[in-house]
C-alpha positions as CSV (number, residue, x, y, z in Angstrom):
1,M,0.0,0.0,0.0
2,G,1.4,3.4,-0.9
3,Q,2.1,6.2,1.5
4,V,2.0,9.9,0.7
5,T,3.0,13.0,2.7
6,I,1.1,16.3,2.0
7,Y,1.4,19.8,3.4
8,L,-1.6,21.9,4.0
9,D,-2.0,25.5,5.1
10,D,-3.7,26.1,8.4
11,E,-7.1,27.1,6.8
12,I,-7.3,24.0,4.6
13,E,-6.3,21.7,7.4
14,S,-8.9,23.2,9.7
15,K,-11.6,22.6,7.0
16,M,-10.4,19.1,6.5
17,R,-10.5,18.3,10.2
18,A,-14.1,19.6,10.4
19,S,-15.1,17.4,7.4
20,V,-13.3,14.4,8.8
21,K,-15.0,14.8,12.2
22,A,-18.4,15.2,10.6
23,M,-18.0,12.1,8.4
24,N,-16.5,10.1,11.3
25,L,-13.4,9.1,9.2
26,S,-9.7,9.2,9.7
27,K,-7.8,11.8,7.8
28,S,-6.1,9.1,5.8
29,K,-9.4,7.5,4.8
30,W,-10.9,10.8,3.9
31,I,-8.0,11.8,1.6
32,A,-8.0,8.3,0.1
33,N,-11.7,8.7,-0.7
34,L,-11.1,12.0,-2.4
35,I,-8.3,10.6,-4.6
36,K,-10.5,7.6,-5.5
37,E,-13.2,9.9,-6.6
38,K,-10.8,11.8,-8.9
39,V,-9.2,8.7,-10.6
40,T,-12.3,6.6,-11.1
41,D,-13.3,5.7,-14.7
42,E,-17.0,5.6,-14.0
43,W,-19.7,8.1,-13.4
44,P,-21.1,8.0,-9.9
45,E,-24.5,6.2,-9.5
46,S,-26.2,9.5,-8.6
47,V,-25.1,10.9,-12.0
48,R,-26.1,7.7,-13.9
49,K,-29.6,7.9,-12.4
50,L,-30.1,11.3,-14.1
51,A,-30.1,9.8,-17.5
52,G,-33.5,10.4,-19.1
53,S,-34.7,12.5,-16.3
54,W,-35.2,15.6,-18.4
55,K,-38.8,15.3,-19.7
56,D,-38.6,18.5,-21.9
57,F,-35.5,17.3,-23.8
58,P,-36.5,16.3,-27.4
59,S,-36.2,12.7,-28.5
60,A,-33.9,11.8,-31.4
61,E,-37.0,11.5,-33.6
62,E,-38.2,15.0,-32.7
63,I,-34.8,16.5,-33.5
64,R,-34.7,14.7,-36.9
65,Q,-38.1,16.1,-37.9
66,T,-36.7,19.6,-38.1
67,I,-33.7,18.7,-40.4
68,G,-35.5,17.3,-43.4
69,K,-36.0,13.8,-44.8
70,D,-33.3,11.3,-45.1
71,I,-32.6,9.8,-48.5
72,L,-32.9,6.1,-49.2
73,R,-29.6,4.1,-49.0
74,E,-28.4,2.3,-52.0
75,E,-28.9,-1.4,-52.2
76,F,-25.9,-3.6,-52.9
């Protein structure tokens, strides 16, 4: 397991301590969670649940109605 040393100014450290205490985590675990969020390759579940939630967004068919009719493809 890797180990990292960081230096924080007093104001940032104070804010971190407050957040750590509110979340009932160790400083190490809190920082590890932040790094994990930044390097993940997937969208969080809360963001994925937003897909399709905008009712006023036009469908693909509605968008295509305004750009004209497609031509038929050639048969091979």
